[in-house]
C-alpha positions in Angstrom: -0.2 0.0 0.1 1.2 3.1 -1.1 0.5 6.5 1.5 -0.4 9.8 0.0 2.0 12.7 0.4 0.1 16.0 1.1 2.1 18.9 0.8 2.6 21.3 3.6 1.1 24.5 2.7 -1.8 26.3 4.4 -5.2 25.3 2.5 -7.3 28.7 1.8 -9.9 29.2 4.1 -13.5 29.1 3.1 -14.5 32.6 2.6 -18.3 33.0 3.8 -20.5 36.1 2.9 -23.4 36.6 5.2 -26.9 37.5 3.8 -28.2 39.6 7.1 -27.6 40.6 10.4 -29.4 39.1 12.9 -28.4 38.3 16.3 -27.3 34.8 15.3 -25.7 35.9 12.5 -23.3 37.5 14.8 -23.2 34.6 17.1 -21.7 32.7 13.7 -19.4 35.7 12.9 -17.6 35.4 16.1 -16.9 31.6 16.4 -16.0 32.1 12.9 -13.0 34.2 14.1 -12.5 31.3 16.5 -12.9 28.6 14.2 -9.4 27.5 11.5 -9.9 27.4 8.2 -12.8 29.3 7.9 -13.2 33.5 7.4 -16.1 36.3 6.8 -15.4 37.4 3.5 -18.8 39.7 3.2 -21.5 41.1 4.7 -24.9 42.2 3.5 -27.7 44.0 5.4 -30.2 46.5 4.3 -27.6 49.1 4.7 -23.8 49.4 4.1 -23.6 51.6 7.4 -25.5 48.7 9.5 -23.4 46.3 7.8 -20.6 48.4 9.0 -22.3 48.7 12.4 -22.1 44.8 12.3 -18.8 43.9 11.3 -17.4 46.5 14.0 -19.5 44.9 16.7 -18.3 41.7 15.7 -14.6 42.4 15.4 -14.4 41.5 11.7 -11.8 43.3 9.9 -13.3 46.1 8.3 -10.7 46.7 6.0 -10.9 42.9 4.7 -14.2 42.3 4.9 -16.6 43.3 2.2 -19.9 45.1 3.2 -22.9 45.3 0.8 -26.2 46.7 0.6 -27.6 44.3 -1.7 -27.8 40.3 -1.3 -27.3 40.1 -5.5 -24.1 41.8 -5.2 -22.8 40.0 -2.3 -24.1 36.5 -3.9 -21.7 38.0 -7.2 -18.5 38.4 -5.5 -15.7 36.0 -6.5 -14.2 35.9 -3.1 -17.5 34.6 -1.3 -17.0 30.2 -1.1 -20.4 29.8 0.7 -22.6 31.8 2.6 -25.2 31.6 5.8 -28.8 32.6 5.4 -29.6 34.3 9.2 -32.9 34.9 7.0 -36.4 34.6 7.9 -37.7 31.1 7.1 -39.5 32.5 4.3 -36.7 33.7 2.7 -34.4 30.6 2.8 -35.4 29.0 -1.0 -35.3 31.9 -2.5 -32.0 32.7 -1.5 -30.7 29.2 -1.0 -32.0 28.4 -4.6 -29.5 32.0 -6.1 -26.8 31.4 -3.6 -26.6 28.0 -5.6 -27.1 28.7 -8.9 -23.9 31.2 -8.6 -21.8 28.3 -7.0 -21.8 29.7 -3.1 
């Protein structure tokens, strides 16, 4: 049996976009700061100012976290690998489908 040798290279973290600033989203964002292999790449809120406050309140680096006022723009960001949907249940299918269609 041969074994596979994996090079000693750090892998790129999974870059998340958060579609909303509900309180549960803040808990998740703070957990991602502690979890190896994850990063918050972008946050969407009803306004960029609210997204900026969310980022500041949850310890996200405003210089590297993109802040959006639109769901579509966040989903089109090529630096977002996956999304978290802290939205009302009635919006999950619509935005999960949109995210999947864009490869998130």
